[in-house]
N, C-alpha and C positions, 0 to 999 in steps of 0.2 A: 578087045577094047582096052585091056589093061596095058598092052604094049604101046598103043597109040597115046594113051594118057601119060605113060612114062616118058615117051619121047617128047611130048608137048611140055611136060614139066621141066625136063632137062633144058629144052630150048628156051623156055620162059626164064629160068634161072640164069642161063648164059647171057640172055639179052639184058637182064637186070644188072649183071656184073659189068657188062660192056658199058651200059648207061652210067653206072656208078663211077667207073674209071674215067669216062669222058667228063662227067661232072667234076670229079676231083682234079682232073688235068686242067680243065677250064678255070676252076677256082684257083688253083696254084698259079696258073699263068697270069691271071688278072691281078692277083695280090703281089706276085713277083714284079710284074710290070709297074704297078703302083709304087712299090718300094723303090724301084730304079728311077722312076720319073720324079718322085718327090724327094728322093735321097733321104728316105726315112726308114729306120729299122723297125718301126711299129708294125708294118705289114709282115715282116719276117717273124717277129715275135708272135703275131696273131696266128700265122701258119704253124709255128712251133707249138703254141698252146693247144690248138685244135688237134695236131698230130699226137701230142702227148695224151690229150683227153680221149681220143679214139683208141689209142693203144691201151690206156688204162681201163677203158670200158671193156675192151676185148679180153684183157687179162682178168678183170673182175668177172666177166661172163664165164671164162674157163674155170676160175676158182669156184664160182657158183655151181657150175656143172659138175665139178668133182665132188662138191659137198652134197648136193641134192640128188644126183643121179648115179652115184657109184658107191652107195652106202653098203650094199651087201657084197659078199664075196663072189656072187654069181653074175655080177654086171660087168663082165669083161669086155663085152662089145661096146658098152657105153664108154669105158675107159679107153678103149682103142680109138673110137671116133674122136673123143676129146683130145687125146694125145696126138693123133694124126693131124687133126686140124691145127693144133698148136705148133707142131713141127712145120706144117705148110705155111703158117703165118710167119714164122721166123725165116723160112726160106725165101718167101716173096719179099720180105723186108731186106734181106741181104742182096737179093737179085736187083732190087731197085736202086741199090747203092753202087753197083758195079760200074767201072769206068766205061765199058762198052755201051751200057744202057744210057749213062749220062751224056756220052758223046752223041748218041743217036737222038736222044730226047733231052735236051738241056733243061727243060722246065719240069721234068718228071722228078719224083723224089719219094720221100716217105709218106707224104700225105695220101697218095693213091693207095699205097699198100696198107696204111692204117685203116682207111675206109673199107677196103676189101677184107681185111682181117676182122673188123667189127661186123661186117655183113655176114661173113661165113660163120663167125661165132654165134650170131643170132640164128642163122639157119640150123646149126647143130643143136642149140638149146631148144629151138622150136620143135625139131624132130624128136629130141629126147623127152620133151614135155608131152608130146602127143603119143608117145609109146604106151601100149597097154601095161598095166601094173602087174603082169604075171610073174615077173622076176622077184619082186619084193612088194608085198601089199603095203608095207610101211612107207613107201614112197608116194602114196596117194596124196598126202597133204603137201609134200614138197612140189609135186607136179601141179597141184591146185594153186599153190603160191606162184610158181613160175608162169602159169597160164594167166594169172591175174596181172602180171607185169606187162 
């Protein structure tokens, strides 16, 4: 049953990511169309503000993860997951700016990658917060704090 549960969990997360990307694409498309129809830069500024907000929240999540979940010298796996996720967030952000992606999907951009970055950061922090405190008992209160968020 463990393997069936694992496969179901992976499929569930993939469906969530697909729905998030679709939502972000629709949001970006609607606001970009509104900006072009109304000849107003306010819609673009709104997209920029939300993109910066999502990236800032993802960065704050990574910093919080490094502060709360990598205190001891034995938490190398936590450091790996946080660093790997941060590297993947940078990679998807760079990929979303590539000319080949922009020519295939002109309405795509950094909003989608910022939302995916924030979501994956949340998933990493959620996993680290639910990890047993066997590596460092002093992390109990930090995990309690993260769980309360």
